[in-house]
TIMI-411337 format. One record per atom (N, C-alpha, C, CB): x, y, z; residue number from 1; atom name. Coordinates in steps of 0.001 Angstrom, whole numbers, always signed. Glycine has a CB too. Layout:
BEGIN
NODE      c1      c2      c3 num atome
NODE       X       Y       Z NUM    CA
...
//
This chain:
BEGIN
NODE      c1      c2      c3 num atome
NODE  -11064   -7814   -9575   1     N
NODE  -12186   -7808   -8644   1    CA
NODE  -12100   -9051   -7765   1     C
NODE  -13545   -7754   -9402   1    CB
NODE  -12044   -8870   -6465   2     N
NODE  -11988  -10036   -5581   2    CA
NODE  -13293  -10824   -5647   2     C
NODE  -11702   -9602   -4130   2    CB
NODE  -13187  -12111   -5408   3     N
NODE  -14390  -12938   -5409   3    CA
NODE  -15252  -12587   -4200   3     C
NODE  -14024  -14445   -5401   3    CB
NODE  -16554  -12825   -4325   4     N
NODE  -17449  -12570   -3195   4    CA
NODE  -17093  -13482   -2022   4     C
NODE  -18924  -12778   -3610   4    CB
NODE  -16570  -14666   -2336   5     N
NODE  -16144  -15593   -1275   5    CA
NODE  -14976  -15010    -483   5     C
NODE  -15744  -16960   -1877   5    CB
NODE  -13978  -14445   -1190   6     N
NODE  -12830  -13849    -505   6    CA
NODE  -13268  -12639    +324   6     C
NODE  -11745  -13436   -1525   6    CB
NODE  -14096  -11807    -241   7     N
NODE  -14600  -10641    +500   7    CA
NODE  -15311  -11088   +1770   7     C
NODE  -15558   -9803    -380   7    CB
NODE  -16147  -12101   +1656   8     N
NODE  -16886  -12608   +2812   8    CA
NODE  -15934  -13149   +3879   8     C
NODE  -17870  -13704   +2377   8    CB
NODE  -14952  -13942   +3457   9     N
NODE  -13970  -14488   +4415   9    CA
NODE  -13242  -13364   +5141   9     C
NODE  -12948  -15396   +3692   9    CB
NODE  -12829  -12354   +4385  10     N
NODE  -12080  -11260   +4998  10    CA
NODE  -12952  -10433   +5938  10     C
NODE  -11487  -10363   +3921  10    CB
NODE  -14179  -10174   +5544  11     N
NODE  -15069   -9387   +6415  11    CA
NODE  -15374  -10131   +7710  11     C
NODE  -16381   -9053   +5685  11    CB
NODE  -15314  -11469   +7653  12     N
NODE  -15505  -12262   +8866  12    CA
NODE  -14224  -12400   +9674  12     C
NODE  -16030  -13634   +8509  12    CB
NODE  -13098  -11984   +9101  13     N
NODE  -11805  -12128   +9756  13    CA
NODE  -11279  -10807  +10301  13     C
NODE  -10804  -12715   +8793  13    CB
NODE  -11353   -9755   +9497  14     N
NODE  -10892   -8431   +9923  14    CA
NODE  -11852   -7931  +11004  14     C
NODE  -10822   -7420   +8705  14    CB
NODE  -11286   -7456  +12105  15     N
NODE  -12129   -6954  +13193  15    CA
NODE  -12021   -5432  +13276  15     C
NODE  -11725   -7601  +14546  15    CB
NODE  -13047   -4824  +13847  16     N
NODE  -13053   -3378  +14043  16    CA
NODE  -12934   -3104  +15534  16     C
NODE  -14346   -2724  +13450  16    CB
NODE  -11961   -2273  +15873  17     N
NODE  -11722   -1893  +17261  17    CA
NODE  -12116    -416  +17397  17     C
NODE  -10209   -2139  +17684  17    CB
NODE  -13145    -155  +18172  18     N
NODE  -13624   +1222  +18352  18    CA
NODE  -12680   +2035  +19227  18     C
NODE  -15024   +1220  +18965  18    CB
NODE  -12557   +3309  +18868  19     N
NODE  -11784   +4280  +19646  19    CA
NODE  -10317   +3889  +19820  19     C
NODE  -12415   +4457  +21001  19    CB
NODE   -9733   +3290  +18777  20     N
NODE   -8309   +2952  +18793  20    CA
NODE   -7673   +3436  +17503  20     C
NODE   -8093   +1423  +18972  20    CB
NODE   -6564   +4078  +17518  21     N
NODE   -5720   +4433  +18664  21    CA
NODE   -6178   +5689  +19404  21     C
NODE   -4308   +4626  +18202  21    CB
NODE   -7238   +6336  +18908  22     N
NODE   -7790   +7481  +19628  22    CA
NODE   -9302   +7505  +19446  22     C
NODE   -7155   +8812  +19133  22    CB
NODE   -9957   +8296  +20291  23     N
NODE  -11417   +8367  +20289  23    CA
NODE  -11943   +8735  +18899  23     C
NODE  -11906   +9391  +21330  23    CB
NODE  -12975   +8014  +18464  24     N
NODE  -13615   +8282  +17183  24    CA
NODE  -13072   +7455  +16024  24     C
NODE  -13475   +9719  +16859  24    CB
NODE  -11935   +6814  +16214  25     N
NODE  -11333   +5987  +15156  25    CA
NODE  -11909   +4577  +15234  25     C
NODE   -9774   +5952  +15285  25    CB
NODE  -12276   +4036  +14073  26     N
NODE  -12738   +2648  +13964  26    CA
NODE  -11606   +1858  +13301  26     C
NODE  -14098   +2538  +13132  26    CB
NODE  -10670   +1365  +14090  27     N
NODE   -9464    +699  +13607  27    CA
NODE   -9802    -666  +13011  27     C
NODE   -8443    +544  +14746  27    CB
NODE   -9295    -910  +11804  28     N
NODE   -9487   -2199  +11149  28    CA
NODE   -8276   -3079  +11458  28     C
NODE   -9684   -2027   +9601  28    CB
NODE   -8479   -4094  +12272  29     N
NODE   -7397   -4990  +12696  29    CA
NODE   -7270   -6144  +11707  29     C
NODE   -7651   -5529  +14133  29    CB
NODE   -6187   -6113  +10935  30     N
NODE   -5949   -7153   +9924  30    CA
NODE   -5152   -8330  +10464  30     C
NODE   -5223   -6564   +8738  30    CB
NODE   -4674   -8232  +11700  31     N
NODE   -3794   -9278  +12231  31    CA
NODE   -4418  -10680  +12231  31     C
NODE   -3391   -8921  +13631  31    CB
NODE   -5744  -10853  +12373  32     N
NODE   -6288  -12216  +12323  32    CA
NODE   -6068  -12915  +10973  32     C
NODE   -7767  -12178  +12629  32    CB
NODE   -5835  -12164   +9904  33     N
NODE   -5555  -12789   +8600  33    CA
NODE   -4323  -13668   +8682  33     C
NODE   -5365  -11720   +7510  33    CB
NODE   -3336  -13249   +9464  34     N
NODE   -2062  -13965   +9534  34    CA
NODE   -2153  -15260  +10333  34     C
NODE   -1010  -13075  +10142  34    CB
NODE   -3278  -15492  +10972  35     N
NODE   -3508  -16746  +11691  35    CA
NODE   -4012  -17846  +10759  35     C
NODE   -4508  -16527  +12824  35    CB
NODE   -4373  -17462   +9541  36     N
NODE   -4930  -18387   +8559  36    CA
NODE   -4079  -18359   +7286  36     C
NODE   -6410  -18029   +8241  36    CB
NODE   -3060  -19220   +7194  37     N
NODE   -2154  -19193   +6039  37    CA
NODE   -2861  -19328   +4694  37     C
NODE   -1146  -20289   +6169  37    CB
NODE   -3920  -20100   +4629  38     N
NODE   -4649  -20266   +3365  38    CA
NODE   -5335  -18963   +2958  38     C
NODE   -5691  -21397   +3487  38    CB
NODE   -5917  -18269   +3919  39     N
NODE   -6562  -16994   +3631  39    CA
NODE   -5519  -15969   +3185  39     C
NODE   -7333  -16481   +4869  39    CB
NODE   -4397  -15924   +3874  40     N
NODE   -3316  -15017   +3481  40    CA
NODE   -2881  -15309   +2046  40     C
NODE   -2112  -15148   +4448  40    CB
NODE   -2738  -16563   +1731  41     N
NODE   -2348  -16977    +379  41    CA
NODE   -3385  -16520    -655  41     C
NODE   -2175  -18512    +316  41    CB
NODE   -4666  -16624    -320  42     N
NODE   -5734  -16163   -1226  42    CA
NODE   -5639  -14653   -1463  42     C
NODE   -7125  -16519    -647  42    CB
NODE   -5352  -13908    -398  43     N
NODE   -5232  -12457    -511  43    CA
NODE   -4055  -12101   -1421  43     C
NODE   -5055  -11812    +887  43    CB
NODE   -2923  -12764   -1223  44     N
NODE   -1742  -12493   -2055  44    CA
NODE   -2044  -12819   -3511  44     C
NODE    -520  -13310   -1564  44    CB
NODE   -2690  -13936   -3761  45     N
NODE   -3028  -14302   -5144  45    CA
NODE   -3922  -13241   -5768  45     C
NODE   -3726  -15681   -5192  45    CB
NODE   -4923  -12786   -5030  46     N
NODE   -5837  -11770   -5541  46    CA
NODE   -5084  -10473   -5861  46     C
NODE   -6959  -11500   -4522  46    CB
NODE   -4260  -10012   -4941  47     N
NODE   -3504   -8783   -5158  47    CA
NODE   -2493   -8932   -6296  47     C
NODE   -2787   -8377   -3876  47    CB
NODE   -1830  -10070   -6368  48     N
NODE    -846  -10305   -7432  48    CA
NODE   -1529  -10391   -8798  48     C
NODE     -53  -11598   -7155  48    CB
NODE   -2691  -11019   -8853  49     N
NODE   -3411  -11132  -10134  49    CA
NODE   -3754   -9765  -10707  49     C
NODE   -4694  -11951   -9955  49    CB
NODE   -4041   -8791   -9849  50     N
NODE   -4341   -7431  -10296  50    CA
NODE   -3159   -6824  -11071  50     C
NODE   -4695   -6544   -9089  50    CB
NODE   -1953   -7177  -10662  51     N
NODE    -754   -6538  -11220  51    CA
NODE     +24   -7396  -12209  51     C
NODE    +152   -6150  -10113  51    CB
NODE    -340   -8635  -12337  52     N
NODE    +434   -9568  -13164  52    CA
NODE    +649   -9033  -14579  52     C
NODE    -270  -10921  -13227  52    CB
NODE   +1925   -8943  -14973  53     N
NODE   +2294   -8500  -16301  53    CA
NODE   +2208   -7001  -16525  53     C
NODE   +1449   -9175  -17279  53    CB
NODE   +1873   -6247  -15488  54     N
NODE   +1661   -4807  -15645  54    CA
NODE   +2675   -3943  -14902  54     C
NODE    +290   -4455  -15178  54    CB
NODE   +3543   -4569  -14102  55     N
NODE   +4488   -3788  -13297  55    CA
NODE   +5891   -4390  -13374  55     C
NODE   +4019   -3719  -11827  55    CB
NODE   +6862   -3548  -13012  56     N
NODE   +8262   -3966  -12969  56    CA
NODE   +8811   -4011  -11552  56     C
NODE   +9105   -3036  -13807  56    CB
NODE   +8100   -3410  -10589  57     N
NODE   +8550   -3376   -9193  57    CA
NODE   +7357   -3074   -8290  57     C
NODE   +9677   -2312   -8991  57    CB
NODE   +7492   -3489   -7037  58     N
NODE   +6511   -3172   -5995  58    CA
NODE   +7209   -2303   -4961  58     C
NODE   +5914   -4476   -5337  58    CB
NODE   +6591   -1178   -4602  59     N
NODE   +7048    -361   -3480  59    CA
NODE   +6040    -539   -2357  59     C
NODE   +7202   +1159   -3882  59    CB
NODE   +6521    -887   -1177  60     N
NODE   +5655   -1038     -19  60    CA
NODE   +5913     +60    +982  60     C
NODE   +5853   -2396    +629  60    CB
NODE   +4837    +580   +1570  61     N
NODE   +4926   +1669   +2538  61    CA
NODE   +5031   +1095   +3945  61     C
NODE   +3702   +2611   +2423  61    CB
NODE   +6037   +1584   +4683  62     N
NODE   +6280   +1128   +6057  62    CA
NODE   +5055   +1348   +6929  62     C
NODE   +7489   +1856   +6662  62    CB
NODE   +4744    +480   +7764  63     N
NODE   +5311    -854   +7881  63    CA
NODE   +4328   -1920   +7421  63     C
NODE   +5735   -1121   +9313  63    CB
NODE   +3061   -1606   +7516  64     N
NODE   +2084   -2650   +7188  64    CA
NODE   +1979   -2907   +5697  64     C
NODE    +727   -2276   +7726  64    CB
NODE   +2481   -2010   +4878  65     N
NODE   +2541   -2261   +3439  65    CA
NODE   +3512   -3368   +3089  65     C
NODE   +2927   -1003   +2708  65    CB
NODE   +4414   -3666   +4011  66     N
NODE   +5376   -4756   +3795  66    CA
NODE   +4712   -6123   +3964  66     C
NODE   +6561   -4625   +4768  66    CB
NODE   +3675   -6192   +4805  67     N
NODE   +3067   -7479   +5154  67    CA
NODE   +2520   -8221   +3937  67     C
NODE   +1953   -7266   +6157  67    CB
NODE   +2017   -7463   +2964  68     N
NODE   +1511   -8061   +1733  68    CA
NODE   +2403   -7733    +545  68     C
NODE     +91   -7587   +1463  68    CB
NODE   +3019   -6550    +569  69     N
NODE   +3810   -6085    -561  69    CA
NODE   +4964   -6995    -933  69     C
NODE   +4337   -4741    -269  69    CB
NODE   +5692   -7480     +52  70     N
NODE   +6818   -8375    -233  70    CA
NODE   +6307   -9654    -894  70     C
NODE   +7601   -8711   +1070  70    CB
NODE   +5244  -10211    -372  71     N
NODE   +4686  -11449    -936  71    CA
NODE   +4152  -11223   -2354  71     C
NODE   +3561  -11988     -31  71    CB
NODE   +3575  -10054   -2616  72     N
NODE   +3120   -9736   -3975  72    CA
NODE   +4318   -9721   -4917  72     C
NODE   +2377   -8366   -4012  72    CB
NODE   +5384   -9045   -4508  73     N
NODE   +6593   -8973   -5343  73    CA
NODE   +7159  -10362   -5615  73     C
NODE   +7662   -8098   -4666  73    CB
NODE   +7211  -11197   -4599  74     N
NODE   +7723  -12564   -4769  74    CA
NODE   +6830  -13333   -5743  74     C
NODE   +7797  -13304   -3399  74    CB
NODE   +5523  -13223   -5581  75     N
NODE   +4589  -13931   -6469  75    CA
NODE   +4742  -13484   -7918  75     C
NODE   +3147  -13709   -6010  75    CB
NODE   +5072  -12207   -8111  76     N
NODE   +5207  -11664   -9468  76    CA
NODE   +6640  -11711   -9986  76     C
NODE   +4710  -10239   -9502  76    CB
NODE   +7561  -12136   -9118  77     N
NODE   +8986  -12218   -9460  77    CA
NODE   +9536  -10874   -9920  77     C
NODE   +9208  -13265  -10549  77    CB
NODE   +9206   -9829   -9142  78     N
NODE   +9723   -8482   -9388  78    CA
NODE  +10357   -7969   -8096  78     C
NODE   +8585   -7514   -9882  78    CB
NODE  +11217   -6953   -8196  79     N
NODE  +11841   -6404   -6988  79    CA
NODE  +10829   -5770   -6038  79     C
NODE  +12885   -5376   -7371  79    CB
NODE  +11175   -5786   -4758  80     N
NODE  +10417   -5083   -3729  80    CA
NODE  +11298   -3960   -3195  80     C
NODE   +9965   -6056   -2576  80    CB
NODE  +10744   -2749   -3140  81     N
NODE  +11495   -1577   -2710  81    CA
NODE  +10806    -973   -1492  81     C
NODE  +11614    -531   -3859  81    CB
NODE  +11585    -750    -451  82     N
NODE  +11075    -198    +797  82    CA
NODE  +10841   +1301    +700  82     C
NODE  +12032    -495   +1929  82    CB
NODE   +9708   +1746   +1207  83     N
NODE   +9465   +3158   +1465  83    CA
NODE   +9325   +3257   +2970  83     C
NODE   +8179   +3714    +697  83    CB
NODE  +10275   +3988   +3590  84     N
NODE  +10367   +3990   +5048  84    CA
NODE  +10162   +5373   +5642  84     C
NODE  +11704   +3450   +5481  84    CB
NODE   +9900   +5384   +6927  85     N
NODE   +9812   +6637   +7668  85    CA
NODE  +11189   +7295   +7700  85     C
NODE   +9277   +6397   +9111  85    CB
NODE  +11195   +8605   +7805  86     N
NODE  +12421   +9395   +7812  86    CA
NODE  +13436   +8836   +8826  86     C
NODE  +12100  +10866   +8134  86    CB
NODE  +14687   +8739   +8365  87     N
NODE  +15779   +8347   +9252  87    CA
NODE  +16017   +6856   +9376  87     C
NODE  +15528   +8887  +10583  87    CB
NODE  +15291   +6032   +8632  88     N
NODE  +15419   +4577   +8761  88    CA
NODE  +16257   +3934   +7657  88     C
NODE  +14054   +3953   +8770  88    CB
NODE  +16521   +4659   +6568  89     N
NODE  +17287   +4107   +5442  89    CA
NODE  +18685   +4705   +5401  89     C
NODE  +16559   +4369   +4108  89    CB
NODE  +19690   +3880   +5090  90     N
NODE  +21031   +4437   +4885  90    CA
NODE  +21087   +5161   +3541  90     C
NODE  +22112   +3319   +4948  90    CB
NODE  +22017   +6111   +3386  91     N
NODE  +22114   +6820   +2109  91    CA
NODE  +22594   +5901    +987  91     C
NODE  +23058   +8013   +2240  91    CB
NODE  +22347   +6270    -249  92     N
NODE  +21680   +7492    -704  92    CA
NODE  +20162   +7303    -744  92     C
NODE  +22201   +7902   -2096  92    CB
NODE  +19429   +8319    -336  93     N
NODE  +17969   +8274    -353  93    CA
NODE  +17433   +9652    -670  93     C
NODE  +17407   +7767    +997  93    CB
NODE  +16149   +9700   -1002  94     N
NODE  +15443  +10968   -1131  94    CA
NODE  +14200  +10895    -263  94     C
NODE  +15078  +11277   -2624  94    CB
NODE  +13707  +12049    +141  95     N
NODE  +12545  +12094   +1023  95    CA
NODE  +11419  +12933    +445  95     C
NODE  +12940  +12635   +2376  95    CB
NODE  +10258  +12759   +1032  96     N
NODE   +9062  +13520    +648  96    CA
NODE   +8257  +13794   +1909  96     C
NODE   +8197  +12744    -419  96    CB
NODE   +7981  +15074   +2160  97     N
NODE   +7159  +15462   +3305  97    CA
NODE   +5694  +15447   +2903  97     C
NODE   +7566  +16861   +3835  97    CB
NODE   +4840  +15212   +3882  98     N
NODE   +3393  +15255   +3659  98    CA
NODE   +2705  +15666   +4941  98     C
NODE   +2857  +13887   +3168  98    CB
NODE   +1494  +16169   +4798  99     N
NODE    +743  +16664   +5948  99    CA
NODE     -58  +15562   +6613  99     C
NODE    -180  +17786   +5529  99    CB
NODE    -127  +15677   +7920 100     N
NODE    -976  +14826   +8751 100    CA
NODE   -2063  +15710   +9362 100     C
NODE    -139  +14089   +9870 100    CB
NODE   -3003  +15094  +10058 101     N
NODE   -4071  +15854  +10690 101    CA
NODE   -3507  +16854  +11694 101     C
NODE   -5058  +14912  +11378 101    CB
NODE   -2423  +16497  +12365 102     N
NODE   -1868  +17347  +13422 102    CA
NODE    -371  +17579  +13236 102     C
NODE   -2128  +16723  +14789 102    CB
NODE     +63  +17868  +12020 103     N
NODE   +1482  +18113  +11779 103    CA
NODE   +1907  +17611  +10413 103     C
NODE   +2323  +17453  +12856 103    CB
NODE   +3142  +17138  +10353 104     N
NODE   +3646  +16590   +9094 104    CA
NODE   +4554  +15413   +9378 104     C
NODE   +4396  +17665   +8280 104    CB
NODE   +4873  +14681   +8321 105     N
NODE   +5767  +13535   +8427 105    CA
NODE   +6583  +13479   +7140 105     C
NODE   +4970  +12195   +8667 105    CB
NODE   +7527  +12556   +7103 106     N
NODE   +8349  +12398   +5909 106    CA
NODE   +8656  +10916   +5711 106     C
NODE   +9663  +13227   +6020 106    CB
NODE   +8642  +10503   +4443 107     N
NODE   +9035   +9152   +4081 107    CA
NODE  +10205   +9227   +3111 107     C
NODE   +7845   +8369   +3462 107    CB
NODE  +10932   +8113   +2999 108     N
NODE  +12134   +8082   +2170 108    CA
NODE  +12210   +6790   +1366 108     C
NODE  +13386   +8235   +3039 108    CB
NODE  +12970   +6869    +273 109     N
NODE  +13225   +5721    -590 109    CA
NODE  +14696   +5778   -1009 109     C
NODE  +12266   +5715   -1846 109    CB
NODE  +15319   +4623   -1166 110     N
NODE  +16717   +4573   -1623 110    CA
NODE  +16788   +5041   -3073 110     C
NODE  +17305   +3129   -1483 110    CB
NODE  +17745   +5888   -3361 111     N
NODE  +17921   +6436   -4715 111    CA
NODE  +18306   +5387   -5749 111     C
NODE  +18972   +7512   -4695 111    CB
NODE  +19049   +4401   -5335 112     N
NODE  +19678   +3471   -6278 112    CA
NODE  +18924   +2162   -6493 112     C
NODE  +21047   +3158   -5808 112    CB
NODE  +17678   +2069   -6047 113     N
NODE  +16978    +791   -6155 113    CA
NODE  +15872    +754   -7207 113     C
NODE  +16397    +444   -4839 113    CB
NODE  +15451   +1899   -7694 114     N
NODE  +14381   +1946   -8688 114    CA
NODE  +14949   +2422  -10021 114     C
NODE  +13228   +2876   -8219 114    CB
NODE  +14788   +1598  -11038 115     N
NODE  +15283   +1958  -12362 115    CA
NODE  +14324   +2949  -13017 115     C
NODE  +15456    +698  -13247 115    CB
NODE  +14869   +4048  -13588 116     N
NODE  +14000   +4998  -14292 116    CA
NODE  +13179   +4278  -15372 116     C
NODE  +14844   +6137  -14928 116    CB
NODE  +11929   +4665  -15493 117     N
NODE  +11036   +4055  -16475 117    CA
NODE  +10299   +2825  -15962 117     C
NODE  +11813   +3684  -17689 117    CB
NODE  +10654   +2356  -14767 118     N
NODE   +9983   +1182  -14195 118    CA
NODE   +8525   +1491  -13901 118     C
NODE  +10694    +720  -12911 118    CB
NODE   +7658    +550  -14259 119     N
NODE   +6236    +643  -13904 119    CA
NODE   +6098     +99  -12490 119     C
NODE   +5312    -152  -14925 119    CB
NODE   +5531    +901  -11597 120     N
NODE   +5544    +585  -10173 120    CA
NODE   +4141    +418   -9616 120     C
NODE   +6275   +1664   -9405 120    CB
NODE   +3992    -618   -8790 121     N
NODE   +2822    -795   -7935 121    CA
NODE   +3213    -284   -6556 121     C
NODE   +2341   -2307   -7886 121    CB
NODE   +2438    +640   -6011 122     N
NODE   +2628   +1074   -4631 122    CA
NODE   +1561    +376   -3809 122     C
NODE   +2544   +2646   -4484 122    CB
NODE   +2020    -359   -2782 123     N
NODE   +1081   -1126   -1954 123    CA
NODE   +1135    -663    -508 123     C
NODE   +1387   -2629   -2037 123    CB
NODE     -38    -569     +99 124     N
NODE    -157    -368   +1537 124    CA
NODE   -1369   -1167   +2009 124     C
NODE    -294   +1161   +1901 124    CB
NODE   -1433   -1414   +3300 125     N
NODE   -2534   -2232   +3812 125    CA
NODE   -3861   -1490   +3754 125     C
NODE   -2247   -2665   +5244 125    CB
NODE   -3821    -140   +3908 126     N
NODE   -5067    +597   +4050 126    CA
NODE   -4954   +1973   +3402 126     C
NODE   -5443    +732   +5528 126    CB
NODE   -5987   +2354   +2666 127     N
NODE   -6088   +3704   +2116 127    CA
NODE   -7098   +4472   +2956 127     C
NODE   -6505   +3682    +601 127    CB
NODE   -6616   +5543   +3599 128     N
NODE   -7507   +6396   +4380 128    CA
NODE   -7594   +7749   +3667 128     C
NODE   -6997   +6558   +5867 128    CB
NODE   -6846   +8743   +4128 129     N
NODE   -6909  +10069   +3510 129    CA
NODE   -6021  +10193   +2280 129     C
NODE   -6520  +11119   +4515 129    CB
NODE   -5075   +9278   +2105 130     N
NODE   -4243   +9247    +902 130    CA
NODE   -2958  +10047    +966 130     C
NODE   -5024   +9730    -228 130    CB
NODE   -2686  +10745   +2053 131     N
NODE   -1497  +11588   +2146 131    CA
NODE    -191  +10822   +2033 131     C
NODE   -1515  +12333   +3432 131    CB
NODE     -59   +9742   +2771 132     N
NODE   +1168   +8952   +2730 132    CA
NODE   +1348   +8311   +1365 132     C
NODE   +1156   +7878   +3820 132    CB
NODE    +275   +7812    +804 133     N
NODE    +344   +7141    -497 133    CA
NODE    +714   +8126   -1599 133     C
NODE    -994   +6463    -824 133    CB
NODE    +156   +9319   -1545 134     N
NODE    +507  +10350   -2527 134    CA
NODE   +1991  +10688   -2415 134     C
NODE    -358  +11624   -2322 134    CB
NODE   +2497  +10824   -1196 135     N
NODE   +3921  +11110    -992 135    CA
NODE   +4782   +9984   -1568 135     C
NODE   +4227  +11300    +514 135    CB
NODE   +4345   +8734   -1386 136     N
NODE   +5081   +7594   -1956 136    CA
NODE   +5110   +7686   -3481 136     C
NODE   +4439   +6252   -1515 136    CB
NODE   +3987   +8043   -4085 137     N
NODE   +3934   +8215   -5532 137    CA
NODE   +4874   +9317   -6002 137     C
NODE   +2513   +8523   -5971 137    CB
NODE   +4928  +10409   -5255 138     N
NODE   +5839  +11501   -5598 138    CA
NODE   +7293  +11034   -5561 138     C
NODE   +5640  +12685   -4641 138    CB
NODE   +7638  +10209   -4572 139     N
NODE   +9002   +9678   -4489 139    CA
NODE   +9337   +8839   -5718 139     C
NODE   +9173   +8837   -3215 139    CB
NODE   +8426   +7964   -6089 140     N
NODE   +8642   +7111   -7261 140    CA
NODE   +8872   +7977   -8503 140     C
NODE   +7432   +6157   -7479 140    CB
NODE   +8061   +8996   -8675 141     N
NODE   +8204   +9869   -9842 141    CA
NODE   +9506  +10669   -9806 141     C
NODE   +7019  +10820   -9929 141    CB
NODE   +9943  +11100   -8615 142     N
NODE  +11213  +11823   -8497 142    CA
NODE  +12383  +10964   -8993 142     C
NODE  +11451  +12252   -7033 142    CB
NODE  +12259   +9653   -8843 143     N
NODE  +13314   +8737   -9286 143    CA
NODE  +13132   +8295  -10737 143     C
NODE  +13352   +7517   -8384 143    CB
NODE  +12131   +8839  -11416 144     N
NODE  +11909   +8509  -12815 144    CA
NODE  +11041   +7291  -13037 144     C
NODE  +13204   +8301  -13481 144    CB
NODE  +10456   +6771  -11972 145     N
NODE   +9537   +5642  -12097 145    CA
NODE   +8158   +6104  -12532 145     C
NODE   +9440   +4882  -10778 145    CB
NODE   +7355   +5168  -12986 146     N
NODE   +5986   +5441  -13418 146    CA
NODE   +5045   +4745  -12446 146     C
NODE   +5738   +4962  -14894 146    CB
NODE   +4258   +5526  -11732 147     N
NODE   +3274   +4936  -10825 147    CA
NODE   +2134   +4432  -11693 147     C
NODE   +2767   +5974   -9737 147    CB
NODE   +2069   +3118  -11876 148     N
NODE   +1026   +2572  -12741 148    CA
NODE    -127   +1965  -11954 148     C
NODE   +1615   +1531  -13662 148    CB
NODE    +126   +1611  -10682 149     N
NODE    -924    +989   -9874 149    CA
NODE    -736   +1297   -8394 149     C
NODE    -941    -525  -10095 149    CB
NODE   -1864   +1316   -7693 150     N
NODE   -1902   +1338   -6240 150    CA
NODE   -2755    +149   -5823 150     C
NODE   -2474   +2708   -5676 150    CB
NODE   -2352    -542   -4764 151     N
NODE   -3227   -1584   -4226 151    CA
NODE   -3253   -1500   -2707 151     C
NODE   -2761   -2986   -4683 151    CB
NODE   -4412   -1904   -2181 152     N
NODE   -4663   -1852    -742 152    CA
NODE   -5494   -3061    -344 152     C
NODE   -5383    -529    -342 152    CB
NODE   -5291   -3534    +858 153     N
NODE   -6189   -4550   +1390 153    CA
NODE   -7541   -3892   +1686 153     C
NODE   -5589   -5219   +2677 153    CB
NODE   -7492   -2676   +2265 154     N
NODE   -8718   -1989   +2690 154    CA
NODE   -8713    -546   +2189 154     C
NODE   -8859   -2022   +4235 154    CB
NODE   -9873     -94   +1714 155     N
NODE  -10082   +1297   +1338 155    CA
NODE  -11221   +1839   +2198 155     C
NODE  -10401   +1439    -198 155    CB
NODE  -10928   +2862   +2995 156     N
NODE  -11960   +3541   +3781 156    CA
NODE  -12541   +4639   +2889 156     C
NODE  -11377   +4136   +5141 156    CB
NODE  -13521   +4274   +2090 157     N
NODE  -14028   +5143   +1020 157    CA
NODE  -14513   +6506   +1508 157     C
NODE  -15150   +4454    +306 157    CB
NODE  -15100   +6554   +2690 158     N
NODE  -15657   +7824   +3183 158    CA
NODE  -14589   +8892   +3402 158     C
NODE  -16406   +7591   +4481 158    CB
NODE  -13305   +8493   +3473 159     N
NODE  -12221   +9452   +3681 159    CA
NODE  -11655   +9994   +2367 159     C
NODE  -11110   +8805   +4484 159    CB
NODE  -12153   +9480   +1237 160     N
NODE  -11817  +10007     -97 160    CA
NODE  -10338   +9998    -434 160     C
NODE  -12316  +11394    -217 160    CB
NODE   -9590   +9008     +29 161     N
NODE   -8164   +8921    -265 161    CA
NODE   -7851   +8811   -1746 161     C
NODE   -7578   +7754    +444 161    CB
NODE   -8745   +8189   -2513 162     N
NODE   -8504   +8035   -3956 162    CA
NODE   -8385   +9386   -4648 162     C
NODE   -9630   +7220   -4601 162    CB
NODE   -9051  +10406   -4123 163     N
NODE   -8992  +11759   -4709 163    CA
NODE   -7552  +12262   -4774 163     C
NODE   -9857  +12745   -3889 163    CB
NODE   -6778  +12007   -3709 164     N
NODE   -5390  +12480   -3669 164    CA
NODE   -4494  +11749   -4659 164     C
NODE   -4830  +12321   -2273 164    CB
NODE   -4955  +10637   -5192 165     N
NODE   -4138   +9829   -6090 165    CA
NODE   -4496  +10037   -7561 165     C
NODE   -4283   +8372   -5735 165    CB
NODE   -5501  +10851   -7844 166     N
NODE   -6002  +11022   -9216 166    CA
NODE   -4942  +11511  -10196 166     C
NODE   -7153  +11987   -9218 166    CB
NODE   -4044  +12390   -9762 167     N
NODE   -3039  +12953  -10664 167    CA
NODE   -2086  +11904  -11227 167     C
NODE   -2249  +14010   -9945 167    CB
NODE   -1983  +10774  -10575 168     N
NODE   -1082   +9722  -11056 168    CA
NODE   -1669   +8956  -12239 168     C
NODE    -764   +8753   -9927 168    CB
NODE   -2955   +9050  -12441 169     N
NODE   -3632   +8330  -13531 169    CA
NODE   -3280   +6837  -13499 169     C
NODE   -3245   +8939  -14905 169    CB
NODE   -3239   +6311  -12298 170     N
NODE   -2889   +4902  -12074 170    CA
NODE   -4134   +4120  -11705 170     C
NODE   -1816   +4763  -10964 170    CB
NODE   -4094   +2819  -11957 171     N
NODE   -5178   +1934  -11537 171    CA
NODE   -5127   +1792  -10016 171     C
NODE   -5072    +536  -12238 171    CB
NODE   -6287   +1783   -9382 172     N
NODE   -6380   +1630   -7929 172    CA
NODE   -7228    +408   -7626 172     C
NODE   -6982   +2904   -7260 172    CB
NODE   -6685    -456   -6764 173     N
NODE   -7382   -1703   -6432 173    CA
NODE   -7423   -1883   -4922 173     C
NODE   -6694   -2921   -7104 173    CB
NODE   -8593   -2210   -4413 174     N
NODE   -8771   -2525   -2988 174    CA
NODE   -9558   -3813   -2880 174     C
NODE   -9495   -1366   -2227 174    CB
NODE   -9104   -4699   -2018 175     N
NODE   -9818   -5958   -1811 175    CA
NODE  -11109   -5701   -1049 175     C
NODE   -8936   -6972   -1052 175    CB
NODE  -11014   -4911     +36 176     N
NODE  -12189   -4595    +860 176    CA
NODE  -12449   -3099    +844 176     C
NODE  -11995   -5089   +2314 176    CB
NODE  -13721   -2733    +868 177     N
NODE  -14107   -1326    +940 177    CA
NODE  -15085   -1156   +2085 177     C
NODE  -14729    -835    -402 177    CB
NODE  -14826    -143   +2863 178     N
NODE  -15715    +182   +3994 178    CA
NODE  -16190   +1601   +3829 178     C
NODE  -14996      -3   +5371 178    CB
//
């Protein structure tokens, strides 16, 4: 559980941009966090503390999942594994398709980087509808990994993304909830 002080600092730092990238969207801009190295460090400590001693690897979802995911992995001294958009990884890799509001997309992971039986934290900056995160979990399981945790800087609770992750029976942690 993040401290009330950290939550307050982040709520005063993260900005909301109306109608971006399209009308009706309330975009949460996390970029001001990176202007404050101490705040960034606090966020990494909070996220790493959630997973300390409970995971063997961190998988980060392209691209904003890398912004915190790599630092979490370094803090925990565990490997960081990229989950990328289709066509960005050299072989060998496997892919997983998922639905979007207006079509579909695909993400990929390298076949040879996750050891079977590894307990995995999947990290992304934001949980919205959960489609991309669920696809990432499916990739981890296809490689024999165990999805034991999900973490996010922000959870947009009204979009019910956690529902799509229930089948993994993994712990879910969000620093901020809107």
